[in-house]
C-alpha positions, 0 to 999 in steps of 0.5 A: 420200507427199510432195505433190511425188510425188503432184502428179507422179503425179496431174497431170504437168502434162498431166492436167487438174487444177490439182492443181498440177503437177509434181515439183521436184527437190531444189536444189543441185549448182550450181558457184556459188550465186546471191546473194540480190540476184540471186535476189530483190529481196525476199530480206531480209524487210521490211514491204513484202515482207510486204505484197506476200506478203499481197496475193498471198495475197488475190489467189490463186485457191483451187480444189478440185483445188488442195485435193485435192493439198494434202490428200494431204500428211500434213504439211500435213494435220497442220499444218492440223488443229492450226491450224484444230482440224479433226476427222477427220470434217471432214478426210474431208469436205474430202478426199471433196469435193475428190476428187469435184469433180476427178473431175467435171471434163471435158477433152473439147475438144468440151465448150467451155463457158467457165468461169473462174478466179473461178468455180472459186474461188467454187465451192471457197470455198462447198464449204469453208464449207459443211463448216467454216462461214463463219469457220473455212472462211475461215481454212482457205482463207487457210491453204491459200493461204498455203501455196500462195503461200509456194512463191515469193517476191514479185516487184518492185513496179515495173511492167514491171521489166526485170531487171539480172541473169540470169533467166527472166521469164514474163508469163502474160497475154502468153503470153511467156517471156524469157531475160535474160543479165546484164540483156540479153534474149537469147531470147523464146518464145511459150508456152501457159499454164494453163487458167483453172481451173488458173492458173499461180501468180506469184512468184519461183522457180528452175530447177535441173535439166533432165530428159530423157525424162521418164516420165508416169503417167496419173492415175485421172481421167475424161479419161484415155482411149484408148491409155493407162491410169490408173496405167500408166506411159507410158515416156520417148520414147513418142508417148503421153507428153504431157510431150515430150522435156524437162521443167524443174521450177521449184518447186511446182507448175510445170514448163516442158516440151515436147510441146505442139502449135504451135496451143496456143501463145498460149492455154490449154494446161496444168494449172499449167505453162509449155507449149512445143513439143518443138523450143522446149523443146530450144532453151530447154534449150540457152539456159538451160544456157548462161546457167547457166554449164554450156552444152549444145549442141543436139547434146548435147541430142539425144544425151540424147533419142536414149536415149528410154527412159532418163530422165536429170537434168542439173544446171544450172551454177547455179540460174536465177531464174524470175519468173512475172508477171501483167502485163496492162498493159505498156509495150514498146519504146515501145508500150502493150500491154493484154492480156486479164485471162484469170485475172480478177485485176482488173488492167485498171483506170484506176488501174493504167493510170495507175500503169504510164504514170507509171513511164515519165514519162507522165501519163494526164491529160496525153494528148489527149482522143482518145488518153485515150479510146482507152486507157480504152476499151481497158482496158474491152475487155480487162477481160474473162475468157476467155469475154468476160464483164466482170471486176469488179476489186473482186471479182476472185478473191474468196472470194464465191459467185455464184448467178447464174453461168450456167456450172455445167458441169464443163468446162475453158476451152480457148479465148479468145473475142475479142481477146487484146490491144490495142496503142497507139503513144504518142510520149511512150513512144518508146524506153521500156519492157520490151524487144521480144521477141527471136527469136519467129517471127511 
């Protein structure tokens, strides 16, 4: 069984696992191929591109659900055996430990003790090193992370980069997704993002297909309760199907899909996917089909959905690049916004603040003392995880263990405690930055 098929069955982006996601369909079938320059600024290999990939590998999370998914793929296991000289016993131990850790997770909203991306990474790192030893365990973790990061190409290095082409941009900590058509922002959406234990990846991917009326097969996991049963397919159109009426694969491990409650927008809502309400995903399908060159009307979309028990795949006119970004410091239409570092990437630092301001011709040291203090205090206030604990930028998502982490429960972080963002108006930034959202209702 391929990893893509397994990921769909196991998670479908709705069961609680960062076992990552959702089945990307085969690409192709486009009327026009997007050029390399349209798809990725890093399409041609270069030392700087390699450096960007290496940085993404270093900063990538590593969790047991992630490993659980990877170990199902025979090709991955075979390659890992050769690269790390793994024995059958070691593979069995890794597989058993990953599976048991996944089964121990709870999706009970009443159990709301906050864990974190870093906590999940630390526990997974310790578990693997206990099995393989410090050196081989570290190399195995990097091997897995390389495979994970390799699913998407590096993003532009410039802070708050504004596309000049046609693409979708998701800024994860801003809970925002934008559609650009020929460099113009035409529509924005407030979204739900992956839980901290199951974070969305970053990188450049692409959307090729819209899938109407997707089915869902609940996994054999403890959070599958109530009216659905593990392994028993929930039909397309069923009110019990959490995928909603539409899903759009964007490559391992993620989907853009509907079915989310409005209350889950602007917070954690998925297991490695971009979550929308069903009306939102209908609108998004209409918009992305239009910018792909093969437009569908809302009536066309609803016509597919009326055939509730029939799953249909519709190719876009051309592949549409999808950027998954993680930018917590954003200059937006003259306003400096600092978002909570919910995935503990260590991005809210004075250094990054200076770098972002510098991109727009403003030097932090040139600001008056009062404003400079406000910005530095803001950076500190937002350099915390979902539960409000400080993020140490020196060790963000690092392969270290913290025996003093008080939250050792197998519970998922569903909510954010405290402010999600701070905003500052600077005259020096007037008229500068990434465009303001278009079409998001307050």
